C-alpha positions in Angstrom: -0.3 -0.1 0.1 1.6 3.4 -1.1 -0.7 5.1 1.5 -0.5 6.3 4.9 -3.6 6.6 7.9 -2.9 9.6 10.9 -4.9 11.0 12.9 -5.3 14.5 15.2 -7.1 14.8 18.3 -8.2 18.2 19.7 -10.9 18.6 22.7 -14.1 20.0 21.5 -15.4 23.4 23.7 -19.0 22.9 25.2 -21.7 23.8 23.4 -21.2 22.5 20.1 -23.3 19.6 18.3 -21.3 16.6 18.3 -20.0 17.0 22.9 -23.1 15.0 22.8 -21.7 12.6 21.0 -17.6 12.7 21.4 -15.2 14.5 23.8 -12.8 14.6 21.3 -12.1 16.1 17.7 -10.6 14.4 15.4 -9.1 14.7 11.8 -8.4 11.6 10.3 -6.1 11.5 6.6 -4.5 9.3 4.1 -1.8 10.4 2.7 0.4 9.3 -0.3 3.7 8.3 1.2 6.8 9.6 -0.9 5.3 12.8 -1.3 2.7 13.6 1.8 -0.2 14.4 -0.3 -3.4 14.2 1.4 -5.8 11.8 -0.8 -9.1 12.1 1.4 -9.4 13.9 4.7 -12.4 12.8 7.2 -13.3 14.7 10.9 -15.6 13.9 13.3 -18.2 17.2 12.8 -21.6 16.4 13.6 -22.8 17.5 10.2 -21.6 15.8 7.0 -21.8 18.7 5.0 -19.2 20.3 7.8 -17.3 17.1 7.2 -16.9 17.3 3.7 -16.1 21.0 3.8 -13.0 20.0 5.8 -12.1 17.0 3.1 -12.3 19.0 0.4 -10.1 22.0 2.4 -7.3 19.5 3.2 -7.4 17.2 0.1 -4.2 17.9 -2.4 -1.8 20.0 0.5 1.2 17.8 0.7 1.9 17.6 4.3 6.2 18.0 3.0 5.0 21.6 2.7 4.6 22.0 6.4 0.9 23.5 7.9 0.6 26.9 7.0 -1.3 26.9 4.0 -4.0 24.4 5.2 -4.3 25.9 8.2 -5.1 29.7 6.8 -7.7 28.5 4.8 -9.2 26.5 8.0 -9.1 30.1 10.1 -10.1 32.0 7.1 -12.6 29.4 5.7 -14.0 27.7 8.6 -16.2 30.2 10.8 -17.9 27.9 13.6 -17.2 27.1 17.3 -14.9 24.3 16.5 -12.9 26.5 14.8 -10.0 26.0 17.2 -10.8 22.1 18.0 -9.8 21.9 14.6 -6.6 24.2 14.1 -5.3 22.1 17.1 -6.3 18.3 15.4 -5.0 19.8 12.5 -1.4 20.6 14.3 -1.2 17.2 16.7 -2.2 15.3 13.3 1.3 16.9 11.8 3.0 16.1 14.6 1.9 12.8 14.4 3.8 13.3 10.3 6.2 14.2 11.6 7.3 11.4 13.9 5.6 9.2 10.6 8.7 10.4 8.9 11.5 10.4 11.3 10.6 6.8 11.1 
């Protein structure tokens, strides 16, 4: 298999619909092993629309280039209560990617 599955987690703020289902927000990505490009992305937001929005937003970015660009896109495009949790989960995911790259 030429892909890797990586997950990042963050605590959800109170008052969110997803909080009644999950205590944490998770972003998962499937990436190309060689180039670090996000092939597929998912998250545990409560609505399908929110999950699809995050998936579209992250697809195509290479983690080899860092996460500044996707973080910028996320903070300027997602204006919901989960913004800080999504940012934290993406940062955690990137840390997991760095651990993977170190072997």
